[in-house]
Structure formats: C-alpha cells, structure tokens
C-alpha positions as CSV (number, residue, x, y, z in Angstrom):
1,M,-6.4,-22.9,27.4
2,L,-2.7,-21.6,28.4
3,A,-1.9,-20.8,31.6
4,V,-2.7,-17.3,31.4
5,A,-4.2,-16.9,35.3
6,A,-1.3,-14.1,36.0
7,A,-1.9,-11.8,33.2
8,L,-5.9,-12.3,33.9
9,A,-5.2,-11.0,37.0
10,A,-2.7,-8.5,36.9
11,A,-3.9,-4.6,36.1
12,P,-4.4,-3.6,32.3
13,L,-1.4,-2.4,31.4
14,G,-1.2,0.0,28.4
15,A,0.8,-1.1,25.0
16,G,3.7,1.3,25.9
17,A,3.7,0.3,29.2
18,A,3.5,-3.8,28.4
19,Q,6.3,-2.7,26.4
20,A,8.4,-1.2,29.0
21,A,8.1,-4.5,31.2
22,I,9.2,-7.1,28.6
23,R,12.7,-7.8,28.6
24,P,14.5,-11.2,28.4
25,R,15.6,-13.0,32.2
26,R,17.9,-15.0,30.0
27,I,18.6,-16.0,26.2
28,T,18.0,-19.7,26.2
29,R,18.3,-19.9,21.7
30,T,20.8,-21.7,21.2
31,G,22.4,-20.3,18.0
32,P,21.1,-18.3,14.7
33,V,17.9,-19.6,14.1
34,R,18.2,-22.3,10.5
35,Y,15.4,-21.8,8.2
36,D,16.0,-24.4,5.8
37,D,16.1,-27.7,8.1
38,V,13.3,-30.0,6.7
39,V,11.5,-32.2,8.7
40,P,12.5,-35.9,8.2
41,G,9.4,-36.7,5.9
42,F,8.4,-33.6,4.9
43,A,9.0,-32.5,0.9
44,R,10.9,-29.5,0.4
45,V,9.1,-26.2,-0.9
46,A,10.2,-25.1,-4.6
47,V,11.1,-21.8,-5.5
48,N,12.3,-19.6,-7.9
49,A,15.4,-17.2,-8.0
50,T,13.0,-14.6,-6.5
51,G,11.1,-16.5,-4.0
52,A,7.9,-17.1,-5.8
53,P,6.7,-20.8,-5.3
54,L,7.1,-22.7,-8.5
55,G,4.4,-25.4,-9.3
56,S,2.6,-26.9,-6.0
57,G,5.0,-25.4,-4.2
58,F,7.4,-28.0,-3.2
59,E,10.4,-30.2,-4.3
60,G,8.6,-33.6,-5.0
61,P,5.8,-35.6,-4.3
62,N,4.5,-34.2,0.0
63,P,2.8,-37.1,1.6
64,W,1.9,-33.9,4.3
65,G,-0.5,-32.4,0.7
66,S,-0.5,-28.4,1.4
67,Y,2.1,-28.2,4.4
68,T,5.7,-28.8,4.9
69,A,7.8,-27.9,7.9
70,Y,11.2,-27.0,9.4
71,L,12.7,-27.0,13.0
72,A,14.1,-23.2,13.4
73,S,15.8,-23.2,16.2
74,V,16.0,-25.1,19.4
75,S,16.2,-23.7,22.8
76,T,18.9,-24.6,25.8
77,L,15.9,-26.4,27.8
78,G,14.8,-28.6,24.8
79,H,11.8,-26.3,23.3
80,R,11.7,-26.2,19.4
81,T,10.6,-23.6,17.2
82,W,9.3,-24.6,14.0
83,R,8.2,-23.0,10.5
84,I,5.1,-24.5,8.8
85,E,4.7,-23.5,4.9
86,N,1.2,-24.1,3.7
87,M,0.8,-23.9,-0.2
88,L,-2.3,-23.1,-2.1
89,V,-2.5,-24.3,-6.0
90,S,-4.5,-21.8,-8.0
91,P,-4.7,-21.2,-11.5
92,T,-2.6,-18.8,-12.2
93,F,0.1,-19.1,-9.0
94,T,0.9,-20.9,-6.3
95,Q,0.4,-18.6,-2.5
96,G,2.3,-19.9,0.4
97,S,1.5,-18.7,3.9
98,T,3.6,-19.3,6.8
99,M,2.5,-20.3,10.8
100,W,5.3,-20.9,13.8
101,L,4.8,-23.5,16.0
102,F,6.4,-22.6,20.0
103,E,6.7,-25.7,22.1
104,G,6.6,-25.5,25.7
105,S,7.2,-27.7,28.6
106,S,3.6,-27.9,29.3
107,R,1.8,-26.5,26.1
108,A,2.2,-25.3,22.2
109,L,1.2,-22.3,20.4
110,L,0.4,-22.4,16.6
111,V,0.5,-18.4,15.4
112,D,-2.1,-18.4,12.6
113,T,-4.0,-20.9,10.8
114,A,-3.0,-20.3,7.4
115,Q,-5.4,-20.9,3.8
116,N,-8.5,-22.8,3.6
117,T,-6.2,-25.9,1.3
118,P,-8.0,-29.1,0.5
119,D,-6.7,-30.9,3.1
120,V,-7.8,-34.7,4.5
121,V,-8.4,-34.8,8.4
122,G,-6.4,-37.3,10.4
123,V,-4.5,-37.8,7.6
124,N,-2.3,-34.5,6.6
125,D,-4.5,-31.8,7.9
126,L,-3.1,-29.0,9.4
127,K,-3.9,-30.1,13.2
128,T,-2.5,-33.8,12.4
129,V,0.9,-31.8,11.2
130,A,1.2,-29.7,14.3
131,R,0.3,-33.2,16.2
132,H,3.2,-35.2,14.5
133,L,5.7,-32.4,14.7
134,L,4.7,-32.3,18.9
135,G,4.7,-35.3,19.1
136,H,8.4,-36.8,17.8
137,D,12.1,-35.9,18.7
138,D,14.1,-34.9,15.7
139,D,15.3,-38.1,14.9
140,G,11.3,-39.0,14.5
141,T,11.3,-41.3,17.1
142,P,8.0,-40.6,19.0
143,R,7.6,-38.9,22.4
144,A,5.6,-40.5,24.9
145,D,3.7,-37.8,26.2
146,P,3.9,-34.7,24.1
147,V,2.3,-31.6,24.5
148,D,-0.6,-30.0,22.6
149,F,-1.5,-26.3,20.8
150,D,-3.7,-23.9,21.0
151,V,-3.9,-21.5,18.3
152,A,-2.9,-17.9,18.6
153,I,-3.6,-15.8,14.9
154,S,-1.8,-12.2,14.0
155,H,-4.4,-10.3,12.1
156,G,-8.1,-11.0,11.0
157,H,-7.3,-11.8,6.2
158,G,-8.4,-15.3,5.1
159,D,-5.1,-16.6,4.2
160,H,-3.9,-16.3,8.0
161,T,-7.2,-17.9,9.6
162,G,-8.4,-20.3,7.2
163,K,-8.2,-23.6,9.4
164,N,-9.3,-21.9,12.6
165,Y,-13.2,-24.0,11.9
166,L,-11.2,-27.0,12.3
167,M,-10.0,-25.7,15.6
168,S,-12.7,-25.7,17.8
169,D,-11.4,-28.2,20.6
170,R,-9.0,-26.0,21.9
171,T,-8.7,-21.9,22.5
172,V,-7.7,-19.9,19.7
173,Y,-6.1,-16.1,21.1
174,F,-7.2,-13.6,18.4
175,P,-6.9,-10.1,17.7
176,E,-9.1,-7.9,19.4
177,G,-8.6,-4.8,17.6
178,D,-9.7,-7.7,14.2
179,W,-12.1,-9.2,16.2
180,P,-15.2,-10.8,13.4
181,A,-18.6,-10.1,14.0
182,S,-19.4,-13.7,14.7
183,A,-16.9,-15.2,16.9
184,P,-17.4,-18.5,18.4
185,A,-17.1,-19.5,21.9
186,Y,-13.5,-21.2,21.0
187,Y,-12.5,-17.4,20.7
188,V,-10.8,-15.5,23.3
189,P,-9.8,-11.7,22.5
190,T,-5.6,-11.1,22.9
191,R,-3.9,-7.7,23.0
192,E,-0.7,-6.7,24.2
193,G,-1.2,-6.6,27.4
194,G,-4.2,-7.5,28.1
195,G,-7.2,-6.6,30.7
196,P,-10.6,-6.0,30.1
197,S,-11.9,-6.0,26.8
198,P,-15.1,-5.8,25.4
199,R,-15.4,-9.1,23.4
200,G,-15.1,-12.0,24.3
201,D,-15.7,-13.4,27.8
202,G,-14.7,-9.7,28.7
203,R,-11.0,-10.1,29.4
204,A,-7.8,-10.4,26.8
205,V,-4.9,-12.4,27.6
206,G,-1.3,-10.6,26.7
207,T,1.4,-12.8,27.5
208,F,1.2,-17.1,27.3
209,D,2.8,-19.8,29.6
210,L,4.2,-22.5,27.7
211,G,5.9,-24.1,30.5
212,D,9.0,-22.6,30.9
213,R,8.6,-20.7,28.2
214,T,6.4,-17.2,28.1
215,I,5.0,-15.2,24.7
216,H,4.0,-12.0,24.8
217,A,1.5,-10.4,22.2
218,I,2.8,-7.1,21.0
219,D,1.3,-4.5,19.1
220,L,1.8,-4.1,15.2
221,H,-1.2,-2.0,13.9
222,G,-1.4,-1.6,10.8
223,H,-1.3,-3.6,8.3
224,T,-4.7,-4.5,10.1
225,P,-5.7,-2.5,13.1
226,G,-5.5,-5.1,15.1
227,S,-2.5,-6.7,13.9
228,T,0.2,-8.6,16.9
229,G,2.6,-10.4,17.1
230,Y,3.7,-12.4,19.3
231,L,7.6,-12.5,20.8
232,D,9.9,-14.9,22.9
233,A,12.1,-12.5,24.2
234,E,14.5,-15.2,25.7
235,N,14.6,-17.4,22.3
236,L,14.8,-13.6,20.6
237,L,11.8,-14.7,18.7
238,L,9.2,-12.6,16.8
239,A,6.6,-14.0,14.8
240,T,4.8,-11.0,13.1
241,G,2.3,-12.4,10.6
242,D,1.7,-10.1,7.5
243,A,2.4,-6.5,9.9
244,L,6.0,-5.7,8.8
245,G,5.5,-8.0,5.8
246,S,8.5,-10.1,4.5
247,A,10.3,-8.0,1.8
248,Y,7.0,-5.1,2.1
249,V,3.8,-4.7,3.9
250,W,0.4,-3.9,2.4
251,M,-0.7,-1.0,3.5
252,H,-3.4,0.7,0.9
253,F,-6.3,-0.8,2.8
254,A,-8.3,2.0,4.4
255,S,-7.8,5.5,5.0
256,G,-5.9,7.3,8.5
257,T,-3.1,3.9,8.4
258,T,-0.1,5.5,7.5
259,E,1.6,8.0,10.2
260,P,-0.2,6.1,12.9
261,Y,1.9,2.8,11.5
262,R,4.8,5.5,11.7
263,R,4.5,5.4,15.3
264,M,4.3,2.1,15.7
265,L,7.4,1.6,13.6
266,R,9.3,4.5,15.6
267,G,8.1,2.1,18.8
268,M,8.8,-1.1,17.8
269,R,12.3,0.3,16.4
270,N,13.8,1.6,20.3
271,F,11.5,-1.6,21.5
272,L,13.5,-4.1,19.8
273,R,17.1,-2.6,21.1
274,R,17.1,-4.8,23.8
275,F,16.7,-8.0,22.0
276,E,20.0,-7.9,20.5
277,G,20.4,-10.8,17.2
278,I,16.0,-10.9,17.5
279,A,14.5,-12.8,14.4
280,L,11.6,-11.8,13.1
281,L,9.5,-14.4,11.8
282,P,7.1,-13.7,8.7
283,A,3.4,-15.3,7.5
284,H,4.7,-15.3,4.2
285,F,8.8,-16.7,4.2
286,Y,9.0,-16.6,0.1
287,Q,8.5,-13.5,-0.1
288,V,12.4,-12.3,2.0
289,N,13.8,-13.0,-1.2
290,Q,11.6,-10.6,-3.2
291,Y,12.5,-7.1,-4.7
292,P,15.1,-5.6,-2.3
293,R,16.0,-7.7,-0.3
294,N,16.5,-9.8,-3.4
295,L,19.6,-7.6,-4.1
296,P,23.1,-7.0,-2.4
297,P,23.6,-6.8,0.0
298,V,20.8,-8.1,1.2
299,N,20.5,-11.4,-1.4
300,G,17.5,-12.9,1.0
301,R,18.9,-13.2,4.4
302,P,15.3,-13.2,7.1
303,L,14.2,-10.3,8.9
304,D,16.0,-9.2,11.8
305,A,15.5,-5.7,13.8
306,D,17.6,-3.7,10.6
307,Y,13.9,-4.4,8.2
308,V,12.0,-2.4,10.7
309,S,14.3,0.9,10.8
310,D,13.7,0.5,6.5
311,M,10.4,-0.1,7.3
312,L,10.6,3.2,9.9
313,E,12.7,4.6,7.4
314,A,9.9,4.2,4.1
315,A,7.2,5.2,6.0
316,S,9.2,8.2,7.2
317,G,10.2,8.8,3.9
318,L,5.9,8.6,2.1
319,L,5.2,11.2,4.9
320,D,7.1,13.8,4.9
321,G,8.0,13.3,1.0
322,T,11.5,13.2,1.2
323,I,11.3,9.7,-0.8
324,A,9.4,9.4,-4.6
325,A,7.0,6.5,-4.6
326,E,6.6,4.4,-7.5
327,P,3.6,2.8,-8.9
328,Y,2.8,-1.1,-7.8
329,R,1.7,-2.8,-10.5
330,T,0.5,-6.1,-8.8
331,V,-3.0,-4.4,-7.1
332,G,-3.8,-1.5,-10.1
333,R,-3.8,2.2,-10.4
334,E,-4.1,3.6,-7.6
335,V,-1.7,1.7,-5.2
336,G,1.9,2.6,-4.8
337,W,4.8,2.1,-2.9
338,I,7.6,3.3,-1.7
339,G,11.2,1.8,-0.5
340,Y,14.5,2.2,1.8
341,A,17.1,-0.4,1.4
342,S,15.4,-3.6,2.3
343,A,11.9,-2.5,2.7
344,R,9.0,-1.5,0.9
345,M,5.3,-0.7,2.3
346,T,1.9,-0.2,-0.5
347,F,-0.3,2.9,0.4
348,T,-2.4,5.1,-1.9
349,F,-2.6,8.5,-2.0
350,A,-6.3,8.7,-1.3
351,N,-5.8,7.3,1.8
352,L,-2.4,8.7,3.0
353,Y,-4.0,10.4,6.2
354,P,-6.5,9.7,8.8
355,G,-9.9,10.8,6.9
356,G,-9.2,10.1,3.2
357,P,-8.8,12.4,0.6
358,S,-12.2,14.6,2.1
359,G,-12.1,14.7,5.4
360,G,-7.9,14.0,6.6
361,R,-5.6,16.8,6.3
362,A,-1.6,16.7,5.6
363,P,0.5,19.4,7.3
364,D,0.4,21.9,5.6
365,D,3.9,22.1,3.7
366,D,3.7,18.4,3.0
367,Y,4.1,17.1,-0.5
368,H,4.4,13.3,-1.9
369,G,5.5,12.2,-4.9
370,M,5.3,9.1,-7.3
371,A,7.9,8.5,-9.9
372,I,6.2,7.4,-13.0
373,P,6.7,4.5,-14.1
374,G,9.5,3.7,-11.6
375,T,11.7,1.3,-11.5
376,Y,10.3,-2.2,-10.0
377,N,8.7,-4.5,-12.4
378,V,9.2,-2.3,-15.5
379,P,9.7,-4.2,-18.9
380,A,12.6,-3.4,-20.6
381,A,10.1,-1.9,-23.4
382,P,6.7,-0.8,-23.0
383,S,4.2,-3.8,-23.2
384,G,1.6,-5.3,-21.0
385,P,-1.1,-3.5,-19.2
386,Y,0.8,-1.0,-18.2
387,A,2.6,0.0,-21.7
388,A,1.3,3.6,-21.7
389,I,3.1,4.6,-18.6
390,D,6.3,2.4,-20.0
391,N,6.8,5.1,-22.3
392,I,7.3,7.9,-19.9
393,K,10.5,8.9,-19.9
394,T,10.5,12.5,-18.4
395,G,11.0,12.0,-15.1
396,L,7.2,12.2,-14.6
397,L,6.7,13.0,-11.2
398,M,3.3,13.4,-9.9
399,I,2.9,15.5,-6.7
400,R,-0.1,15.6,-4.1
401,D,-0.3,18.2,-1.7
402,S,-2.3,18.4,1.8
403,A,-5.5,19.5,-0.2
404,N,-5.6,16.8,-2.0
405,Q,-4.2,18.6,-5.2
406,S,-2.8,16.4,-8.2
407,M,0.6,19.1,-9.8
408,Y,3.0,17.0,-12.3
409,L,7.0,17.8,-12.4
410,V,8.0,16.9,-16.4
411,R,11.7,17.0,-17.0
412,G,13.6,17.4,-20.2
413,S,17.3,17.9,-20.6
414,E,16.9,21.7,-20.7
415,R,14.1,22.7,-18.2
416,A,11.8,21.1,-15.9
417,V,8.0,22.2,-15.7
418,L,5.7,21.7,-13.2
419,I,2.2,22.3,-13.9
420,G,0.0,23.1,-11.5
421,S,1.0,25.5,-8.1
422,G,-2.1,23.9,-5.8
423,R,-3.7,26.1,-3.0
424,G,-0.8,27.3,-2.6
425,T,0.4,25.3,0.9
426,P,4.3,26.6,1.6
427,G,7.1,24.9,0.1
428,L,6.1,23.6,-3.0
429,M,8.3,25.4,-4.9
430,H,11.1,23.8,-3.0
431,F,10.0,20.7,-3.2
432,A,9.9,20.8,-7.0
433,R,13.3,22.4,-7.4
434,R,14.3,19.3,-5.7
435,W,13.0,16.5,-7.7
436,S,13.9,18.9,-11.0
437,R,17.0,17.7,-10.4
438,G,19.3,21.0,-11.1
439,T,17.3,21.5,-14.5
440,E,16.0,25.2,-15.0
441,L,12.4,24.9,-13.3
442,E,9.3,26.6,-14.5
443,L,5.7,26.6,-13.8
444,V,2.8,26.5,-16.0
445,V,-0.8,26.7,-15.0
446,T,-3.5,25.1,-16.7
447,S,-6.8,27.9,-15.1
448,D,-7.3,29.8,-13.2
449,D,-8.8,27.3,-10.4
450,P,-7.6,28.5,-6.9
451,G,-6.0,24.8,-7.1
452,Q,-4.1,25.9,-10.1
453,I,-2.8,29.5,-9.2
454,G,-2.6,29.7,-5.3
455,G,1.1,28.7,-5.3
456,L,1.6,31.4,-8.0
457,S,3.6,33.8,-5.2
458,Q,6.4,30.8,-4.7
459,F,7.8,30.7,-8.1
460,R,8.0,34.6,-8.6
461,H,11.8,33.4,-9.8
462,N,10.5,31.0,-11.9
463,H,9.4,31.7,-14.8
464,V,5.6,31.3,-15.2
465,H,3.4,30.0,-18.3
466,L,-0.6,31.8,-18.0
467,P,-3.4,30.9,-20.2
468,R,-3.9,33.3,-22.5
469,G,-7.3,35.7,-21.6
470,A,-7.2,34.5,-18.1
471,S,-7.5,37.3,-15.3
472,I,-4.5,35.8,-13.0
473,P,-2.7,38.7,-10.9
474,T,1.0,38.6,-12.1
475,T,1.6,41.4,-8.6
476,G,5.1,39.8,-8.0
477,L,5.9,37.5,-10.7
478,T,9.8,38.8,-12.7
479,S,9.0,36.7,-15.3
480,Y,5.7,35.3,-16.8
481,S,4.0,34.6,-20.4
482,Y,0.7,33.6,-21.8
483,V,0.0,30.6,-23.5
484,G,-2.9,29.6,-26.1
485,Q,-3.8,26.7,-28.8
486,G,-1.3,26.2,-30.8
487,N,1.9,27.2,-28.9
488,S,4.2,24.6,-27.1
489,I,7.1,24.3,-24.2
490,P,10.5,23.1,-25.4
491,L,12.0,20.5,-22.9
492,G,15.2,19.3,-24.4
493,T,15.3,15.4,-24.9
494,D,13.4,12.8,-22.7
495,A,15.8,9.8,-21.4
496,A,15.0,8.4,-24.5
497,G,17.1,11.1,-26.5
498,R,14.0,12.2,-28.1
499,P,13.1,15.4,-28.1
500,V,9.8,16.6,-26.6
501,A,7.6,19.4,-26.0
502,L,4.5,20.5,-24.6
503,E,2.1,21.3,-26.5
504,V,-1.4,24.1,-25.5
505,H,-4.6,22.6,-26.2
506,A,-7.1,25.1,-25.6
507,L,-10.7,23.4,-23.7
508,P,-13.1,26.0,-22.4
509,G,-15.9,24.4,-20.2
510,H,-15.1,24.1,-16.7
511,S,-12.9,27.4,-17.3
512,P,-13.6,29.7,-20.2
513,T,-9.2,30.1,-20.6
514,G,-9.0,26.4,-19.2
515,I,-5.7,24.9,-20.9
516,T,-4.2,21.2,-21.7
517,L,-1.1,20.5,-22.2
518,L,0.3,17.5,-24.7
519,D,3.6,15.3,-25.0
520,P,2.7,13.7,-27.6
521,V,6.4,11.8,-27.6
522,S,5.5,10.3,-23.9
523,R,1.8,10.3,-25.1
524,V,0.5,11.6,-21.8
525,L,-1.9,13.8,-21.7
526,F,-2.3,16.8,-19.0
527,S,-5.6,17.5,-18.5
528,G,-6.0,20.4,-15.3
529,D,-9.3,21.0,-14.6
530,A,-10.7,20.8,-17.8
531,L,-11.7,17.1,-17.8
532,G,-12.4,16.8,-14.3
533,E,-11.6,13.9,-12.3
534,Q,-12.2,10.5,-12.6
535,G,-14.6,9.4,-9.9
536,P,-17.8,10.9,-8.2
537,G,-16.0,14.9,-8.0
538,G,-16.3,14.5,-11.5
539,L,-16.7,17.7,-13.9
540,V,-18.1,20.9,-12.9
541,L,-19.2,22.7,-16.1
542,D,-19.3,26.6,-16.4
543,S,-20.4,26.5,-19.4
544,S,-23.8,25.3,-20.6
545,L,-23.6,21.6,-21.9
546,Q,-24.0,22.2,-25.4
547,E,-20.8,24.8,-25.6
548,F,-18.8,22.3,-24.1
549,A,-20.3,19.3,-26.2
550,A,-18.6,21.7,-29.4
551,A,-15.5,22.5,-27.6
552,L,-14.9,19.4,-26.4
553,A,-15.6,17.2,-30.2
554,A,-12.9,20.3,-31.6
555,W,-10.7,19.5,-29.0
556,R,-10.3,15.7,-30.1
557,S,-10.2,16.3,-33.3
558,R,-6.7,17.6,-32.7
559,T,-5.8,15.5,-29.7
560,D,-7.4,12.0,-30.6
561,G,-4.8,9.2,-30.3
562,R,-2.0,10.9,-29.6
563,Y,-2.3,9.9,-25.7
564,G,-1.8,7.0,-24.2
565,V,-2.6,8.4,-20.4
566,V,-4.5,10.6,-18.5
567,Y,-3.8,12.9,-15.3
568,T,-6.4,15.2,-14.2
569,A,-5.3,18.3,-11.2
570,H,-7.0,15.6,-8.7
571,N,-5.7,12.7,-9.6
572,H,-4.9,10.6,-7.0
573,Q,-4.6,7.5,-9.5
574,W,-0.9,6.9,-11.5
575,L,-3.3,6.0,-14.1
576,T,-5.8,7.3,-16.4
577,S,-7.3,5.0,-19.3
578,P,-8.2,7.7,-22.2
579,A,-11.3,6.1,-22.3
580,Y,-11.8,8.5,-19.6
581,V,-12.1,11.1,-22.3
582,D,-15.5,9.0,-23.6
583,S,-17.3,8.3,-20.7
584,V,-17.4,12.2,-20.5
585,Q,-18.2,12.3,-23.4
586,A,-21.4,10.2,-23.8
587,A,-22.5,11.5,-20.1
588,V,-22.4,15.2,-21.7
589,L,-24.5,14.1,-25.1
590,D,-27.2,11.8,-22.5
591,G,-27.6,15.1,-20.6
592,I,-27.9,16.8,-23.7
593,A,-30.2,14.5,-24.9
594,R,-32.2,13.0,-21.9
595,G,-32.5,16.2,-20.0
596,P,-33.1,16.5,-16.3
597,A,-34.2,13.1,-17.3
598,A,-30.6,12.0,-17.6
599,Y,-29.1,13.5,-13.8
600,V,-28.4,11.0,-11.0
601,P,-27.7,11.0,-7.2
602,G,-24.6,13.6,-6.3
603,R,-23.5,16.4,-5.2
604,P,-25.9,18.7,-3.3
605,G,-26.5,22.4,-5.7
606,F,-24.9,20.3,-8.8
607,H,-26.9,18.3,-11.2
608,T,-25.3,15.2,-12.0
609,L,-24.7,13.2,-15.0
610,R,-23.2,9.9,-15.1
611,S,-21.8,7.8,-18.0
612,P,-21.8,4.6,-17.9
613,G,-18.6,1.9,-18.5
614,A,-16.7,0.0,-15.6
615,A,-15.3,2.0,-12.3
616,D,-12.1,2.8,-14.0
617,V,-14.1,5.0,-16.8
618,V,-16.8,6.0,-15.5
619,A,-17.3,9.9,-16.0
620,Y,-19.4,12.4,-13.9
621,V,-20.4,15.5,-15.2
622,L,-21.7,18.4,-12.7
623,L,-23.8,21.5,-13.6
624,P,-24.5,23.8,-11.0
625,A,-28.3,24.0,-10.2
626,A,-28.8,27.9,-10.9
627,R,-27.5,27.1,-14.6
628,R,-30.2,24.8,-15.8
629,A,-31.6,26.7,-17.6
630,R,-28.1,26.6,-20.0
631,R,-29.1,23.2,-20.6
C-alpha cells in the first residue's frame, strides 16, 4: 500500500476545503507533455483523421498484444509519466482506453486498468507492461531496483476496471461514490480529502505519497457519482478518467446529473486557475481528435484548462436554454448533446433535472431546445436509420419546459409557428422569438389541454390559431383564428427552397376538438395530445374506444404514408417512429375485442391497454375507470 499515514491521520476535509489546501509548492515538469513519444519496443496507435482506431488499433505487429505505451513527461527529479493505451477489437469497431502511470521515488500509481482484453499473463498483460516500463530506463536499459505500483480507479465503468481482478497482490484504490456491491479485500476507498468512509475498512484515502511525488484525489462527479481525478500539482498533470470526456462526455446515464455537474465544473474551472499550463489526461485519448476538437483552432490539441471552461459553458447553455442541443445519434432517440467551442456533453430531456420527468422541476422560466436534425453526423442526403429527421429543413426546434411539456417551433421563410404554449411558465414567447430568428412568430394550439393553452396570454400580440369548436378563452388575444379539418398554415419555403405548409387534420378522442398538424414536405407529424405520448403516460381517452377507433381510422386514411416521424406534446425523444401509430391502433382494437381482459397494470384511476411491440413503438391507451361502461 502507498504511504498514506499522513492522510489517514488528518481530519477529514470536505471537497472545497481539500481543494483549497492543494497548491503547487514547486514546478517539476521539465516542459510540455509529449503525447506521441512511443516507448521503444511498443507499436504506435493507428487512428484515422478523426481519431478513431483502425484495425487492431496499432500500426503494425505489436509484441505487447493489446497494449502500447508513450513516455509523456519526465520531471526534474527524474520521475516519469506514461500514457498506456489498451485496444479492444470487436467485430464492428476498435475501442481504445487510456491509462496513466505516475512514477515516484518509492512507488508508482497506475490510473485505471482499462478493458478486459484477452492478454497472456506474464507475457503481455497489463501488470507485465507496467513492470516493464518501471523496470527500464528510457533507453531500454534495465533498472536495478525499480519501484512497484498500486492502482487508482477513476470511476466504476468496466472499460476502466477491466483488469482489476489481476491486481489482488497490490492495493486498488476505488472511488467511494462508485463502490461495487462485492468489493474484494484489496479495494480501498478513495475520495477527495479522504477521511471516514462507509466503505472498505472505514477510511477513504485522498492523498498518495509516491516518494518525492504526491498525487491528490479530486472530485469530478457527474459522469458517475464517484468519478475521481488524480492530480499531480507539481508536474501540472490531472488524470480525469471519463469525468470530462476527451472531446465530449457522456452525461445521459441517470437522473439528476446536469445541475450538479455544472456546479462541479464551475468549481473545477476556478480551481485549475492556480495551475497555469496544466495538462488534462483523459481516459479515451483517441477522442481528442473528434468532432469540434478536430476543427480549427483546436485541430486535435490535447485537453487543457480551457476545455473545462468550454464544458462549463456547454452545461450552462443546456440548463439556461441559450444553446440548442442536437440529436446524439450514437446512442439512440432519447439522447441529445450540446456543445460550446471545443467541448460537448450528452444528456436526456427526461433526466435533465433531479427526479426525472415526473419528480423533477426546472426553474419556472427555463426552456430547453433541441435543433432537429442538427449539424453533427448529418449525411449530405437523407440516409440510414435517421433519414426521417435528415429530411427536415424547417429549422425545427423541439422545446421542453419546466413541466416536461414539449412545444415545437417550425420555421419557414415567411413565418415561424410555435405548436403549443405549455402550462404557462413565463418566458416561452421570448424564448420562441429568439429562435425564430427574426421571422414573424405565430402560435397554434392543438387542443384545450392545459399543456397546450397555459401560455396563451404570452402571445396576446401574436396571431394565434385555435382548434375549431374548442372552448378556449380568447380574452386578451388581439389576433386569432380557428382552424380545423382541411385548413393549412403556410410557412413559405424551407431551407431547401421547398414550399411548406402545416396541414390541419382533426383527430378527436383525447379532446373532442383535437387537431394534428402535418408537414408533408419534411414528412413530420405533430400530433399534440391526440395520440398521447410514447411511453407509460400513454394516450388518455375522453371518448369510447369505438368512437376513437372510428376517428383514428378516418384520420389514417388521410395521413398514412405522408410522415416519417411523429412528435407528441410530451415527447422527450427526438424521434418517434410512425409505427407508434400502428401500436396505438392495435391497443385500441385489442381493448374493443377483449374488453377488461385486455387491461394491464397502470396508472391508478385508469384502465390501461398496452400494445405488443418493442419498447420504442409500444403504446399505452388509458381509459378513466369511471367511463368503463362506454367501452
């Protein structure tokens, strides 16, 4: 175990107090970090122009199997720091994970153990690689008495803990916040500041004495609850794991991560100001050449403190709505990402705030937008699994409010139309006007649902389109009209020069006067509440199943085959398939055919019907229990 007696004896420090106590007493790094000085006997990593690993991940035959190593830094005291790359080859791609090895006078510290690649123990496994590096001088000459190493983990994901099981003959320091349910005896908890811990032997380690070299655990929570960085203040090095990403960070895993992550980033930006010239050492180094970091002026430059500032701006832009997010196509239809300058982060609308879509609330004046289809990973012509959104050329912005309502801003050359006004939280009109980019702004509501008409008063100086026959108060509105089956709302032309208009198609059931809006040019259906939402919240019917089945069949005769994507009034996904409409109809017809035998457990006070099908198309139809006789 590392020399941690001083840390264990000290009174526990909170994260802020621990950071305040960390300052470089001296600077021992001899110059800029060198990321590409491959160690003799190891193969260079092979990547394409955007950083993605090619083939085996190496330029040629590699005697070290899945690993290679680069000498990154040497201090004035002769202590070395290596970048160790581990490549895992799958049938579809090669994944690279990066580790960092810090050498001191009496001990070394390996940050992460990467992936569970098929190594040969004693020949080319991770432990043998680390011992080889520590056991040889830079010219390959063996060292008479090299130091040995312990392990510190940045976070609990498997592509960073893959070889922990081989480290039972040494200490593995594991983040307290990510502590595994069945931790072996050689795990010791670590967290910033150290002190008493409910994990392990009851004490967390926050400082690691390597002999003339000290490493501090630094709280970087967000990507995971326990994400931890390892700071060498004197050498101006900070190993960050995945906490900050390498060009982008995944933050879509769980609820309640975005606002705490922003607070962490703000504190980290301020903390790093005392370490001028610090180098951030990420856990997937190949990604430093991806997306905005592959473009001028960054051009693949490794991470520094400016990247933390950019990530803070991205998180802030997401939370306060000043930056529009975009679909993140790598993961699927619920995940978006947002960027500022050189940094990007993923998120989901469903989990933007603590508590998720039902338990969390944003500040009342916060709105968040997602531009569809976005700009990153968008093909020149619509193709592939997301061709349906690639065809959209109307500057479509999906807007989410603090009550998890979804509105849609559709923009043509002559006017922009906002679909839905939410529950009335302030600021929507100003938010929509900002994103309408100077185009005349109008509002259309699709029903008398509170989530559609709550913000009407904000649009008293805009023209408002109301569903024909709906009893919606118009007091204070200076310009309004009624639309129904057969009407359309012209927008001008879209970005591709195509004439665009929103066709109005009536669909009663949830509301007797409910309407849907169809853009047949971009092939987008805006269904409001008429088809409910894709998920357990479902479609709440105010009519009988037979009445709705007839209305749905008539509606489909007018609209089928004319849209490739559906957006509902409660969408938190950036794509819902037209197959969802099939599922709604299947659930309704099953309820008609089988009656109460078709009911499944659901929301109290309702009888719930559920369609067959995969999770991304399954539909729920909810019937108020008091209306059971109308089945």
